[in-house]
N, C-alpha and C positions, 0 to 999 in steps of 0.2 A: 481458405482458412478465414474464419471469421475474426474481425479485429477485437471484438469484445465477447466474452461469454454472456449468456442471457442475463445473469444476475448483476452483471456490471455494465450493461448497455446504458449509456448516459440518457438522462431524461430532461436535462436543462444545463444551465451554466452557473458557475460560481464567479461573480465578479471579484477579482482580487486587485486591490490597489497596491502597486508595487513601487510607485513613486508619485509625488504630487502630480495629479492630472493624468497619470498613466494607469489605466485599468486593463487587466488581462482577464478575458472571459474564458474560464477554464471548464471543459465539460464536467459534469457532475452527475452522480448516481446516488440513490438513497436506499440501499438494500436493507432488508431485514433478515438478520441471522437468528438462529436458535441457540439457546444457552446450552452449555454442556451440563448434563444432569445425571451422568453415570457415575463414575468414581470420583471421589473427592480428589481434586488436583491440589497438592500442597504447594507446588512451585507455580505461582501465578504471576511471576515477573513483577513483583511489587504492586499487586493489586489489579493487574489487567483482567478484563472480562475474558473468560474461557467460553468458547463457542463450540457448537456441534457442527462440524463440516463433514458430511458424508459418513458420520459415525465415528470421526476422529476428533480429538480435542485440538483447538487451534486459537490463536489470537486473531484478531481482525486482519492484521497484516498478512498472516499466513493464509487466511481464507481468501483474500484478494490474490495473493501470489498463486495459490493452488488453482483458483478459477481460471486465471490467465494461462497457466501451464496446461490445463485441461483442453484448451483450444489451440495449442501449438506454440506458445511463447516459452522462452527460457527466462529465468529471472531469479531475484533474491529479495529478501526483506533486508533493507539497510538498517541494521540495528545500531543507530548512532549512540544510544546510551551504552550498550555493551561493546560498541566498536567492532562489530563483527557483521558478516554477511550470512544470512540464515535462509534455509530452504525448509526447515522444520524446527521444532524446539526440544520436546522431551525425547532424549535418547538420540538426537540428530546432531552430529558435529558440525560446528559452524565452519564456513569457508574462510580461508585467510586471504584468498585472492579471487579475482574474477578473470575471465578471458581477457587477453591484452587490450583488445579494441574497446570493450565495455569499461575496463579500468581506466584507460586513457580519457575517455569521455568524462567519467566522474572526476578525474584529476583536473581536466580543463574547467569544468563547472566549479569545483572547490577553489581553484586558483582565481577565477573571475569573481566569485563570491567573496573571497578573502577569508574564507572559513569552511570547515567541514560541517559546522552546525547548520541545521536547517534543511539538510538533504531530505527529499521526500521518501516516505517509507518503503515503497515497492518500486523496483527497477526492473522492467521486463524488456526483452528484445527478441525479435525474429527477423532474420534477413537484415535489411537496412532500417527496419522500423524499431523505434524506441518508444516506451511508454513509462512515464513516472506516475505513480499513484500515491496520493496523501490520504491516510485513513483518519477519519475524525468521527468520534462517537457523537451522535445528534444530541444537542442540549448540553454537552459537556466540554467539548473541544472546539477551538477556533484556530484559524491559520495564524501562526505566530510571525512576528517581524523577521526572524531569522529564515523562515520558510518563504516569505515574500521575497527576501533578498536572494535566496537560492533559486526560486522560480525565475526572477529577472535575469539571473546569471545564466541559467539554462537556456532561456529565450535568447539571450545574447549570443549563445553559442550556435544559434540557428534552428533550434527546435520549435516547431509551431505550437500553437495553443492546443491543437489536437493531440500532441505528444504527452499530455498531462491529464490527470483524472483526479478529481476530489471524490472520495467515497465517504459520504456522511452516513454512516451505518447506525442501526439501532437493533435492539434485541426484542424478538417476538416471544410469544408463549409457546411452550413445549406441549403439543397436543398429546404426547405420550405420558404426561404427568410424571416425569422423572425417569421413564425408561429410555434406553438408548434409541435414538431415532434411526431409522433406515431411510436414507435419502437416495433418490436415483439421479 
């Protein structure tokens, strides 16, 4: 089983200052996603970019999650704003709980961080491997202080830098000029 799908294979590192003098180099990838150009999506979760992922509408967090699931990982989008765990959005019921082992890990990190705020967007696991991915739109989003604190707390729980991934994504052009894309 590949650790990363091709679209999420890290190409560098994002240095994240978590405390004075302490920088953590987190693997980073800069994928280009296509915009959703089929039907008008009325519910865009307060202005999130809707992307075309294999002919399905998705937010970046779901694009990341679905790519990881395609190579054998389990996982969820940690929707901190909606206080839910998601595997989809339109017509997909959010999860209220995670498997016990994964829930316990998150609770330990939340306790160490002193808050639920700042949890990274995507939480994936397979066997004993864990990966947290943070979705940032290129040129618009930056790592926030609460996310730095959460990263430091997770590292404090014993997870290596390679257990994290910064996904700084952008939107490319739709070569179909508005038609639904067929992606393989």
